[in-house]
C-alpha positions in Angstrom: -65.2 -52.5 46.2 -67.3 -55.1 45.3 -70.3 -54.9 42.3 -72.8 -53.5 43.5 -72.4 -51.8 46.7 -71.0 -47.7 45.1 -73.6 -45.5 44.6 -73.7 -44.7 41.0 -75.0 -40.9 40.4 -75.1 -37.9 38.5 -73.9 -35.0 40.7 -72.9 -31.3 40.6 -69.3 -30.0 41.6 -67.7 -26.7 40.9 -64.0 -26.0 41.1 -62.4 -22.2 41.0 -59.8 -23.4 39.0 -58.6 -25.2 36.0 -58.0 -28.4 37.6 -61.0 -31.0 39.2 -60.0 -33.2 42.2 -62.3 -36.4 41.7 -60.7 -37.6 44.7 -62.6 -35.3 46.7 -65.3 -35.0 44.6 -66.3 -39.0 45.3 -65.1 -38.7 49.3 -66.1 -37.1 51.8 -63.8 -38.6 54.5 -60.1 -39.0 54.8 -58.3 -41.6 55.6 -55.9 -41.3 58.5 -52.5 -42.0 57.8 -53.3 -42.0 53.4 -51.7 -39.2 51.3 -54.3 -39.7 48.8 -58.2 -39.8 48.2 -59.0 -43.9 49.2 -60.9 -43.7 45.2 -58.5 -46.3 43.5 -59.3 -48.7 40.3 -62.3 -46.5 38.8 -63.3 -44.8 36.4 -65.0 -41.4 36.5 -67.5 -39.0 33.7 -66.9 -35.6 34.3 -69.3 -33.2 31.9 -70.8 -29.6 31.2 -72.5 -27.9 27.9 -70.1 -25.3 27.1 -71.8 -22.5 24.9 -70.7 -20.6 22.5 -72.1 -17.5 20.3 -70.1 -18.4 17.8 -69.1 -20.9 15.7 -65.2 -21.7 16.1 -61.9 -23.7 16.4 -60.8 -23.8 19.7 -58.3 -26.4 21.8 -59.4 -28.8 24.9 -56.4 -29.0 26.7 -55.8 -31.1 29.5 -54.1 -33.0 32.3 -55.2 -36.0 34.1 -53.8 -38.3 36.3 -54.4 -41.2 35.8 -55.8 -41.9 31.6 -58.7 -39.6 29.8 -61.0 -39.8 27.2 -62.6 -36.0 25.8 -65.3 -36.4 24.1 -66.8 -32.6 22.8 -70.3 -32.9 20.9 -70.4 -37.6 20.9 -66.9 -37.1 18.3 -64.5 -38.7 20.4 -61.1 -35.8 20.4 -58.5 -36.8 22.9 -57.8 -40.9 24.3 -55.3 -41.6 26.7 -54.5 -44.3 28.6 -51.8 -44.0 30.5 -50.9 -43.6 33.9 -48.9 -40.9 34.8 -49.1 -37.9 37.3 -51.5 -34.7 36.2 -49.8 -32.0 34.6 -52.0 -28.7 33.4 -51.9 -28.7 29.4 -49.8 -32.5 28.7 -52.3 -32.9 26.1 -54.0 -30.6 23.3 -56.3 -31.4 21.1 -57.7 -29.5 18.0 -61.9 -29.0 18.2 -64.7 -27.4 17.2 -68.1 -25.5 18.9 -70.8 -25.4 17.2 -72.7 -22.2 18.1 -74.8 -22.8 21.6 -74.7 -25.5 23.7 -71.9 -28.0 22.9 -71.6 -31.2 25.6 -68.6 -32.1 26.7 -67.6 -35.0 28.7 -64.5 -36.6 29.7 -64.0 -40.0 31.3 -60.7 -40.3 33.3 -59.1 -43.5 34.7 -57.9 -44.5 38.6 -55.4 -46.8 38.9 -53.8 -45.8 42.7 -52.8 -42.3 44.5 -54.5 -38.6 43.9 -56.3 -38.6 40.9 -58.1 -35.1 38.7 -57.8 -33.4 36.6 -57.7 -29.8 34.3 -59.7 -28.3 31.6 -58.7 -25.6 29.9 -60.6 -24.2 26.6 -58.5 -22.8 24.5 -58.2 -20.4 20.9 -56.4 -21.3 18.0 -53.9 -18.6 20.2 -53.5 -20.8 22.8 -55.1 -17.8 25.4 -58.2 -19.0 27.1 -61.7 -18.6 25.6 -64.3 -18.0 28.3 -67.4 -19.5 27.1 -70.7 -20.0 29.5 -71.1 -23.0 30.7 -75.4 -24.4 30.5 -76.1 -23.5 33.9 -75.0 -20.2 34.2 -77.4 -19.8 30.6 -80.9 -18.1 30.6 
């Protein structure tokens, strides 16, 4: 890609599971004969607001293909500059949720082949926390 030829904008993307396939989020057509999304050597960002009914400790559990950085409320809590396949719970990082809205921002590097990440919010006991997102709040 030539610099300046790609459209850059936030867009809403919803996944029904723990895995976010950024290849599908960014690419609308698959190239015949190519087994992976034609999105290579790029960086993508994902953001959402998590809403906690109380102040509490948590674990931000991620897995990424490839590298990842994670910020919670503008504080860097994880940075893994790697080339790897994505695995659920590859990285577990302690964090703290404040009461109310918490901004979660991820930066995911793409080298080649598949492109995506897993994300789970766990309690200190490593059981999943059920939190609302800002889009769910009335």
